C-alpha positions as CSV (number, residue, x, y, z in Angstrom):
1,M,0.0,0.0,0.0
2,N,1.5,3.2,-1.1
3,K,1.6,6.5,1.0
4,K,-1.1,8.1,-1.2
5,N,-3.6,5.3,-0.3
6,I,-2.6,5.5,3.4
7,K,-3.3,9.3,3.3
8,V,-6.7,8.8,1.7
9,E,-7.7,6.2,4.2
10,K,-6.7,8.4,7.1
11,Q,-8.7,11.3,5.6
12,A,-11.7,9.0,5.2
13,S,-11.4,7.7,8.7
14,K,-11.2,11.3,10.1
15,E,-14.3,12.3,8.1
16,E,-16.1,9.2,9.4
17,K,-15.3,10.1,13.0
18,E,-16.5,13.6,12.5
19,M,-19.7,12.3,11.0
20,N,-20.2,9.9,13.8
21,F,-19.7,12.7,16.3
22,F,-22.2,14.9,14.6
23,Q,-24.8,12.1,14.3
24,K,-24.3,11.2,18.0
25,S,-24.7,14.9,19.1
26,L,-27.8,15.3,16.9
27,K,-29.3,12.0,18.4
28,K,-28.6,13.2,21.9
29,Y,-30.3,16.6,21.2
30,K,-33.4,14.8,19.8
31,E,-33.5,12.5,22.8
32,R,-33.3,15.5,25.2
33,K,-36.0,17.3,23.3
34,A,-38.2,14.2,23.3
35,K,-37.7,13.8,27.0
36,R,-38.7,17.4,27.7
37,K,-41.8,17.0,25.6
38,E,-42.7,13.9,27.4
39,K,-42.1,15.5,30.7
40,Q,-44.3,18.5,29.8
41,K,-47.1,16.0,28.8
42,Q,-46.8,14.3,32.1
43,M,-46.8,17.6,34.2
44,T,-49.8,18.2,36.4
45,F,-51.7,21.5,36.4
46,K,-49.9,22.5,39.6
47,E,-46.5,21.7,38.0
48,N,-47.4,23.8,34.9
49,V,-48.4,26.7,37.1
50,I,-45.1,26.5,39.1
51,S,-43.1,26.3,35.8
52,W,-44.9,29.4,34.3
53,T,-44.5,31.3,37.6
54,K,-40.8,30.6,37.6
55,T,-40.5,31.9,34.1
56,I,-42.5,35.0,34.7
57,V,-40.7,35.8,37.9
58,G,-37.3,35.3,36.2
59,A,-38.3,37.7,33.4
60,L,-39.4,40.3,36.0
61,V,-36.1,40.0,37.8
62,I,-34.2,40.5,34.6
63,V,-36.3,43.6,33.7
64,M,-35.8,45.0,37.2
65,I,-32.1,44.5,37.1
66,I,-31.8,46.2,33.6
67,N,-34.0,49.0,34.8
68,G,-31.8,49.7,37.8
69,I,-28.4,49.4,36.2
70,A,-28.5,50.7,32.6
71,I,-31.6,51.8,30.7
72,A,-35.2,52.3,31.8
73,S,-38.3,53.4,30.0
74,F,-40.3,56.5,31.2
75,V,-43.7,57.7,30.0
76,V,-44.2,61.5,30.2
77,P,-47.5,61.9,32.2
78,T,-48.0,65.7,32.1
79,G,-47.2,68.8,30.1
80,S,-44.9,70.4,32.7
81,M,-41.8,70.0,30.5
82,E,-43.4,71.1,27.1
83,N,-42.1,71.5,24.5
84,T,-38.8,69.8,25.5
85,V,-40.9,66.6,26.0
86,M,-44.6,66.1,25.4
87,T,-47.3,64.3,27.3
88,G,-47.3,60.8,25.9
89,D,-43.7,60.7,25.0
90,F,-42.0,57.4,25.7
91,L,-38.3,58.0,26.7
92,F,-35.2,55.8,27.2
93,V,-33.6,57.0,30.4
94,N,-29.8,56.6,31.1
95,K,-29.7,55.1,34.7
96,F,-26.0,54.6,34.7
97,V,-24.8,58.3,34.5
98,Y,-25.9,59.4,38.0
99,G,-25.3,56.0,39.6
100,P,-27.1,52.6,38.9
101,T,-29.3,51.2,41.7
102,T,-30.6,48.0,42.8
103,P,-34.3,47.5,41.7
104,Q,-36.4,50.3,43.1
105,V,-39.9,49.1,42.3
106,I,-41.7,45.9,41.3
107,P,-42.8,46.4,37.6
108,F,-46.5,46.6,36.9
109,F,-47.4,46.7,40.7
110,N,-45.6,49.9,41.5
111,I,-44.5,48.4,44.8
112,P,-41.4,50.3,46.1
113,L,-38.4,48.3,47.3
114,P,-35.5,49.3,49.5
115,Y,-32.7,50.1,47.2
116,Y,-29.0,50.8,47.1
117,K,-27.5,53.5,44.9
118,F,-24.0,52.9,43.5
119,P,-21.6,55.9,42.7
120,G,-22.3,57.5,39.4
121,V,-20.2,58.9,36.6
122,K,-21.2,62.4,37.6
123,K,-23.7,64.4,39.8
124,P,-26.5,66.4,38.2
125,K,-25.4,69.7,36.9
126,R,-27.2,72.9,35.9
127,D,-29.4,72.5,32.8
128,D,-29.5,68.7,33.0
129,V,-33.0,67.2,32.4
130,I,-33.4,64.7,35.3
131,V,-35.6,61.8,36.3
132,F,-35.9,61.5,40.1
133,V,-37.9,59.7,42.7
134,Y,-40.5,62.3,43.9
135,P,-39.6,63.2,47.5
136,G,-43.2,64.2,48.5
137,D,-45.3,67.3,48.9
138,R,-44.0,70.2,50.9
139,D,-45.4,68.9,54.2
140,E,-44.8,65.2,53.6
141,I,-41.9,63.4,55.2
142,K,-42.5,60.6,52.7
143,A,-44.4,60.7,49.4
144,K,-47.8,58.9,49.5
145,E,-46.9,56.7,46.5
146,F,-43.7,55.9,44.6
147,Q,-43.4,58.1,41.5
148,Y,-40.8,59.2,39.1
149,Y,-40.8,62.9,38.2
150,L,-39.1,64.7,35.3
151,K,-37.8,68.3,35.6
152,R,-34.8,70.4,34.5
153,C,-32.1,70.9,37.1
154,V,-31.6,74.6,37.2
155,A,-29.5,74.9,40.4
156,I,-27.3,72.6,42.3
157,A,-26.2,72.4,46.0
158,G,-24.8,75.7,47.3
159,D,-26.4,77.8,44.5
160,S,-28.5,80.9,45.2
161,I,-31.7,81.1,43.1
162,Y,-34.4,83.7,42.6
163,M,-37.0,84.7,39.9
164,K,-38.0,88.2,39.0
165,D,-40.9,88.7,36.7
166,K,-40.5,85.2,35.3
167,E,-36.8,85.6,34.6
168,L,-34.5,83.1,36.4
169,Y,-31.3,84.0,38.2
170,V,-28.8,81.6,39.6
171,N,-25.9,83.1,41.6
172,N,-27.0,86.5,40.3
173,Q,-26.6,85.4,36.7
174,L,-29.6,85.5,34.3
175,V,-30.4,82.0,33.0
176,P,-32.4,81.9,29.7
177,L,-35.4,79.8,29.3
178,A,-34.7,76.4,27.7
179,K,-34.7,76.3,23.9
180,N,-38.1,74.6,23.8
181,G,-39.5,76.0,27.0
182,K,-42.5,78.3,27.2
183,Y,-44.7,80.6,29.2
184,L,-48.5,80.4,29.0
185,I,-49.5,83.7,30.5
186,D,-48.2,87.2,31.1
187,H,-48.4,87.2,34.9
188,N,-48.6,84.2,37.2
189,N,-49.2,85.3,40.7
190,Q,-50.0,81.8,41.9
191,P,-48.5,81.4,45.4
192,A,-45.3,79.3,45.4
193,T,-46.0,77.2,48.5
194,F,-42.3,76.4,49.2
195,P,-40.6,77.3,51.5
196,F,-43.3,77.6,54.2
197,G,-44.5,81.1,55.0
198,K,-42.2,83.0,52.5
199,G,-45.0,84.5,50.4
200,F,-43.3,83.9,47.1
201,T,-45.1,83.6,43.8
202,F,-44.3,81.5,40.7
203,D,-43.2,84.6,38.8
204,N,-41.3,86.3,41.7
205,Y,-39.6,83.7,43.8
206,G,-36.7,83.7,46.3
207,P,-34.0,84.2,46.9
208,V,-33.3,80.8,48.4
209,R,-30.1,78.9,48.8
210,V,-30.0,75.2,47.7
211,P,-28.9,73.2,50.7
212,K,-25.4,71.6,50.4
213,K,-23.9,68.8,52.6
214,G,-22.2,70.5,55.5
215,D,-24.3,73.6,55.5
216,V,-25.0,74.8,59.1
217,L,-28.6,76.1,59.6
218,S,-29.5,78.4,62.4
219,L,-32.8,77.3,63.8
220,N,-35.4,79.6,65.5
221,N,-39.1,80.1,65.8
222,S,-39.3,82.1,62.5
223,N,-37.7,79.4,60.3
224,F,-38.7,76.2,62.1
225,Y,-41.4,75.2,59.6
226,E,-39.1,76.0,56.7
227,W,-36.6,73.3,57.7
228,N,-38.4,70.8,59.9
229,I,-39.5,68.5,57.0
230,I,-36.0,68.3,55.4
231,I,-34.5,67.5,58.8
232,Q,-37.1,64.7,59.3
233,R,-36.5,63.4,55.8
234,E,-32.8,63.1,56.7
235,G,-33.8,60.7,59.5
236,H,-34.1,62.9,62.6
237,S,-37.0,63.8,64.9
238,I,-37.5,67.6,65.5
239,E,-39.9,69.3,67.9
240,K,-40.6,72.8,69.0
241,N,-42.0,73.6,72.4
242,G,-42.3,77.4,72.9
243,N,-38.8,78.8,72.1
244,L,-37.2,75.4,72.6
245,I,-36.2,73.3,69.6
246,T,-35.0,69.8,70.1
247,I,-33.5,67.4,67.5
248,D,-33.5,63.7,68.5
249,G,-34.4,64.8,72.0
250,K,-31.5,67.3,72.4
251,A,-32.0,71.1,72.6
252,T,-30.3,72.9,69.8
253,N,-30.3,76.0,67.8
254,S,-28.6,74.7,64.6
255,Y,-28.6,71.7,62.2
256,T,-25.9,70.5,59.8
257,I,-27.3,69.4,56.4
258,E,-26.3,65.8,55.6
259,Q,-26.7,65.5,51.8
260,D,-26.7,67.6,48.6
261,Y,-29.9,68.9,47.0
262,C,-30.8,70.4,43.7
263,F,-33.7,72.7,42.4
264,G,-35.9,71.6,39.6
265,L,-38.2,73.6,37.3
266,G,-40.5,72.6,34.5
267,D,-39.7,74.0,31.0
268,N,-43.4,74.9,30.8
269,R,-42.9,77.4,33.5
270,D,-46.6,78.4,34.0
271,N,-47.9,74.9,34.0
272,S,-45.5,73.1,36.3
273,L,-45.7,72.0,39.9
274,D,-42.0,71.9,40.7
275,S,-39.5,72.9,43.4
276,R,-41.4,76.2,43.8
277,A,-44.3,74.2,45.1
278,W,-42.9,71.2,46.9
279,G,-39.2,71.9,47.6
280,F,-35.6,70.8,47.0
281,I,-34.7,67.4,45.3
282,P,-32.2,65.2,47.2
283,V,-29.4,64.4,44.8
284,E,-29.7,60.8,46.2
285,N,-33.2,60.7,44.5
286,V,-31.9,61.5,41.1
287,V,-31.9,58.3,39.1
288,G,-31.2,59.1,35.5
289,S,-31.3,61.4,32.5
290,P,-33.6,60.9,29.5
291,I,-31.8,60.2,26.2
292,I,-34.3,59.9,23.3
293,V,-38.0,59.6,22.4
294,Y,-38.6,56.1,21.2
295,W,-42.4,56.4,20.8
296,S,-45.0,59.2,21.2
297,W,-48.9,59.2,21.1
298,D,-52.0,60.3,22.9
299,T,-51.9,58.3,26.2
300,N,-55.3,59.6,27.2
301,L,-57.1,57.6,24.3
302,P,-58.2,54.2,25.4
303,F,-57.1,51.0,23.5
304,S,-60.7,50.4,22.7
305,E,-60.3,53.3,20.2
306,L,-57.4,51.6,18.6
307,F,-57.7,53.4,15.2
308,K,-57.7,56.9,16.9
309,K,-54.9,55.9,19.1
310,F,-52.6,54.9,16.2
311,S,-53.7,58.0,14.3
312,S,-52.4,60.0,17.2
313,V,-48.8,58.7,16.8
314,R,-46.4,61.8,16.6
315,W,-44.0,60.3,14.1
316,S,-41.9,63.6,14.0
317,R,-41.1,63.2,17.7
318,I,-39.7,59.7,17.4
319,G,-35.9,59.8,17.6
320,N,-35.7,63.2,19.1
321,L,-32.8,63.7,21.5
322,I,-33.6,65.2,24.9
323,K,-31.6,68.4,25.7
């Protein structure tokens, strides 16, 4: 037998082994598939329910992790940020930039969860559009329900802010209205309810200083109700008995702020309940920044009016970047 024949035989033998390996693998795959089908046929109703429950729970966990760490979806519920974003815009939100979190809420049920926030790439800066966990109304230590809000961060911790005849000033510098922002009326004398007892209006507001970690507040009878909610939100008890103020049961006339805050306004200035109404936003509550509109339609139309709902799609908004 010459070398050429030996080489051909070896090549044939190699091909035969590869074919046998492929056939064996295919046979095992078919056997496993058949076993799974047989097992599914033999499963009781209870076992089927358990199997589907595991699948659904697993999917929910994956969605919650992605929502917390990287990208989340947000539907704009009101017109307070028009025309930067519109009611019914569906946004992708960058959750990584200000610090990813463990899951904050159970999807579909809106049940809040204790969560941990990891360090972010940066902190919110002036002019950022931010998504945050609503801290609650002015006199609430904790919000009645878990909600995400969307506003523009106009001032950060340590800034001084005021508004005069609708014009915004931060650190005594005029800040122009956002490119797509708007006013609805000439004069808005609606009382701005925050801070307590100041008598500001939505058009003429401040000045106020945005609290910064380490700021030392002087406490007295005249400003007790201005700061008592923030102090309680930071985890302390505070009481006033006559001229005596106590924090955590100890008499004091000062308090040191424990975290940074920012100030949020809606771009639709005359149609926005924002920091002028309910107060400062803890930076810890800021969870992301919207990136892009991926869908937009009239969310007020029911699905029973499907034709009208699809007719309301705002194709020109899809793909818009949020700035």
